[in-house]
PLY file of the C-alpha trace (Angstrom):
ply
format ascii 1.0
element vertex 245
property float x
property float y
property float z
element edge 244
property int vertex1
property int vertex2
end_header
-0.01 -0.20 0.02
1.10 3.61 -0.70
0.14 6.07 1.90
0.38 9.78 1.51
-0.67 11.76 4.61
-0.61 15.68 4.44
-2.01 17.50 7.50
-2.03 21.06 8.80
-2.23 21.44 12.65
-2.80 18.25 14.47
-1.95 15.98 17.32
-1.25 12.92 15.32
-0.57 9.31 16.49
-0.02 6.35 14.33
0.87 2.69 14.93
0.72 -0.69 13.42
-1.63 -3.29 14.63
-2.61 -6.87 13.93
-5.49 -6.85 11.64
-6.25 -9.40 8.88
-9.51 -7.72 8.12
-8.85 -4.18 7.44
-5.90 -2.23 5.98
-6.48 0.85 8.43
-8.58 2.43 11.08
-8.92 6.19 11.78
-10.14 7.98 14.88
-10.32 11.71 15.08
-11.44 14.65 17.18
-11.74 17.98 15.44
-13.25 21.19 16.60
-15.02 21.78 13.25
-16.27 19.48 10.59
-14.67 21.73 7.92
-11.10 20.87 9.00
-11.66 17.03 9.25
-9.10 15.44 6.69
-10.35 14.04 3.46
-9.86 10.22 3.14
-9.33 8.75 -0.40
-8.68 4.85 -0.86
-8.54 2.91 -4.08
-6.97 -0.09 -5.28
-5.21 -0.39 -8.55
-4.40 -3.94 -9.47
-2.94 -5.68 -6.35
-1.83 -2.29 -4.52
-3.95 0.03 -2.33
-3.54 3.74 -2.48
-4.41 5.55 0.74
-4.54 9.33 0.89
-5.33 11.54 3.94
-5.26 15.33 3.67
-6.90 18.57 4.94
-6.77 22.01 3.30
-8.39 23.88 6.27
-6.34 22.60 9.18
-4.98 26.00 9.98
-1.11 26.51 10.74
-0.91 26.74 14.57
-2.12 25.43 17.75
-1.01 25.52 21.34
1.62 22.97 22.11
1.36 20.60 25.23
1.54 22.71 28.31
0.28 25.97 26.76
-3.41 25.08 27.44
-6.17 24.91 24.79
-7.48 22.32 22.84
-6.02 20.52 19.72
-7.33 18.79 16.93
-6.26 15.15 17.20
-6.09 12.17 14.96
-5.13 8.56 15.49
-4.22 6.17 12.71
-3.90 2.48 12.84
-2.24 0.55 9.92
-2.38 -3.28 9.48
1.05 -4.84 10.24
0.59 -7.29 7.42
0.34 -4.89 4.62
3.65 -3.70 2.92
3.78 0.11 3.10
5.43 2.99 1.36
4.79 5.96 3.72
4.91 9.63 2.84
3.95 12.09 5.72
3.84 15.85 5.70
2.95 18.03 8.64
2.50 21.94 8.98
2.36 22.26 12.78
2.09 19.07 14.80
2.56 17.19 17.80
3.30 13.60 16.28
4.04 10.34 17.61
4.64 7.54 15.13
5.61 3.89 16.01
6.28 1.78 12.90
7.36 -1.18 14.92
6.42 -4.59 13.51
5.25 -3.28 10.24
6.31 -3.88 6.62
7.96 -0.50 5.74
9.53 -0.52 2.32
10.22 3.34 2.41
9.37 6.24 4.58
9.40 10.03 4.23
8.56 12.56 6.81
8.56 16.35 6.50
7.58 18.67 9.18
7.29 22.36 9.82
7.03 23.62 13.29
6.67 20.25 15.12
7.36 18.00 18.26
8.05 14.74 16.30
8.76 11.35 17.64
9.46 8.33 15.58
9.91 4.73 17.07
10.59 1.32 15.63
9.63 -0.36 18.85
10.09 -3.94 17.24
11.90 -4.82 14.08
10.65 -3.97 10.61
9.50 -7.17 8.85
11.15 -6.30 5.76
14.16 -4.31 4.36
13.64 -0.62 4.14
15.03 0.98 0.90
15.35 4.55 2.42
14.17 6.61 5.43
13.96 10.35 5.35
13.17 12.96 8.06
13.15 16.68 7.18
12.17 19.19 9.87
11.91 22.98 10.13
11.61 24.32 13.64
11.22 21.12 15.53
11.95 18.71 18.22
12.74 15.42 16.70
13.24 12.00 18.43
14.04 8.80 16.74
14.17 5.72 18.88
15.37 2.13 17.95
16.46 3.20 14.53
18.35 -0.16 13.85
15.08 -1.94 14.03
14.05 0.04 10.78
16.23 -2.17 8.77
17.03 0.79 6.39
19.87 0.82 3.79
19.82 4.58 3.86
18.79 7.18 6.29
18.78 10.85 5.83
17.95 13.34 8.75
17.83 17.04 8.12
17.11 19.40 11.09
16.56 23.22 10.74
16.25 24.92 14.06
15.78 22.82 17.21
16.87 19.58 18.78
17.45 16.14 17.28
17.90 13.00 19.19
18.77 9.74 17.44
18.96 6.37 19.17
20.27 3.23 17.21
18.63 0.69 19.48
17.50 -2.61 18.16
19.49 -5.01 16.02
21.32 -3.80 12.81
20.94 -6.60 10.28
22.53 -5.14 7.25
24.97 -2.18 6.44
23.35 1.21 6.88
24.63 4.59 5.68
23.13 7.59 7.71
23.58 11.21 6.80
22.53 13.72 9.51
22.54 17.60 8.85
21.51 20.25 11.27
21.29 23.85 11.20
21.01 25.75 14.46
20.49 23.56 17.51
21.64 20.33 19.41
22.41 16.83 18.14
22.45 13.76 20.38
23.49 10.36 19.11
23.35 7.07 21.05
24.55 3.71 19.69
24.78 0.29 21.23
28.41 -0.70 21.77
27.71 -3.87 19.95
27.35 -2.21 16.53
30.22 -1.91 14.16
30.29 1.75 13.72
32.21 4.51 11.63
31.41 8.05 12.42
32.51 11.13 10.46
31.92 14.51 12.44
32.10 18.17 11.33
35.40 20.07 12.04
34.39 23.56 12.70
34.74 26.21 15.42
31.13 26.75 15.32
30.10 23.34 16.40
31.18 21.55 19.38
31.60 17.83 19.30
31.63 15.50 22.25
32.39 11.83 21.60
32.11 9.07 24.23
32.98 5.41 23.81
34.57 5.50 20.40
38.19 6.05 19.42
39.44 8.74 17.13
41.23 7.90 13.95
41.80 11.71 13.58
40.33 14.26 11.08
36.90 14.03 12.88
36.58 10.18 12.11
35.60 7.84 15.01
35.43 3.89 15.31
33.81 1.58 17.62
36.03 -1.31 19.00
33.75 -3.68 17.40
34.68 -4.08 13.66
32.65 -7.23 12.55
29.04 -7.55 11.43
26.96 -5.08 9.55
28.41 -1.71 9.56
26.58 1.50 10.49
28.33 4.43 8.82
27.19 7.94 9.97
27.96 11.23 8.31
27.31 14.40 10.49
27.12 18.03 9.14
26.25 20.50 11.67
26.27 24.16 10.88
26.21 25.51 14.48
25.40 23.97 17.81
26.52 21.15 19.87
26.98 17.46 18.81
27.03 14.66 21.30
27.70 10.96 20.38
27.86 8.26 22.94
28.21 4.49 22.96
26.10 2.43 25.63
0 1
1 2
2 3
3 4
4 5
5 6
6 7
7 8
8 9
9 10
10 11
11 12
12 13
13 14
14 15
15 16
16 17
17 18
18 19
19 20
20 21
21 22
22 23
23 24
24 25
25 26
26 27
27 28
28 29
29 30
30 31
31 32
32 33
33 34
34 35
35 36
36 37
37 38
38 39
39 40
40 41
41 42
42 43
43 44
44 45
45 46
46 47
47 48
48 49
49 50
50 51
51 52
52 53
53 54
54 55
55 56
56 57
57 58
58 59
59 60
60 61
61 62
62 63
63 64
64 65
65 66
66 67
67 68
68 69
69 70
70 71
71 72
72 73
73 74
74 75
75 76
76 77
77 78
78 79
79 80
80 81
81 82
82 83
83 84
84 85
85 86
86 87
87 88
88 89
89 90
90 91
91 92
92 93
93 94
94 95
95 96
96 97
97 98
98 99
99 100
100 101
101 102
102 103
103 104
104 105
105 106
106 107
107 108
108 109
109 110
110 111
111 112
112 113
113 114
114 115
115 116
116 117
117 118
118 119
119 120
120 121
121 122
122 123
123 124
124 125
125 126
126 127
127 128
128 129
129 130
130 131
131 132
132 133
133 134
134 135
135 136
136 137
137 138
138 139
139 140
140 141
141 142
142 143
143 144
144 145
145 146
146 147
147 148
148 149
149 150
150 151
151 152
152 153
153 154
154 155
155 156
156 157
157 158
158 159
159 160
160 161
161 162
162 163
163 164
164 165
165 166
166 167
167 168
168 169
169 170
170 171
171 172
172 173
173 174
174 175
175 176
176 177
177 178
178 179
179 180
180 181
181 182
182 183
183 184
184 185
185 186
186 187
187 188
188 189
189 190
190 191
191 192
192 193
193 194
194 195
195 196
196 197
197 198
198 199
199 200
200 201
201 202
202 203
203 204
204 205
205 206
206 207
207 208
208 209
209 210
210 211
211 212
212 213
213 214
214 215
215 216
216 217
217 218
218 219
219 220
220 221
221 222
222 223
223 224
224 225
225 226
226 227
227 228
228 229
229 230
230 231
231 232
232 233
233 234
234 235
235 236
236 237
237 238
238 239
239 240
240 241
241 242
242 243
243 244
């Protein structure tokens, strides 16, 4: 199934569920019927096309702790359906758990957003690519090794980015992380064969713990066997923290 989700201002939750009868379920609570997203679903051959979008969602809402009510939407997708996922948010508070699903590729784009992505259990298939692009955002990615992604791209504008490579790395993975103004925290299990290339700039402070330096901003793990995790980091201004655990 190809899923394209484009939403304005919303509190969004998505997760995979065991459901052999339905490809998806949607639960929503919107303050106005005019803002309720439009759903389109059709089948072409043996592939489903799912589209969820709204044109009247507005562009702002109070974030948690600021008071007020937010429009909210919860989407459940069947674990057993292979999925190509493309999601775009304007202003959001999004929590996405793709654990245990069949994700062939996934792309996320956010404006002003609190965004959390988790692979709480391993992806059932290999993922060709995973991309996250954020504007002014707080981005948290957990258990990224479980994504089984060959290529990962994370671009952060202004804000904080936290990436944890928990889970099991089953194949080589190339990761490129580029941030503008803000902080970047990367956590990697000590059991993963890892090579890290970090920025060398007086505008960026880099703190690396649990890896040994090969010079020139290159760091390696003590483990050198098994699938390789290769991470390229480009940070314009801010702090970069990398640790092994």
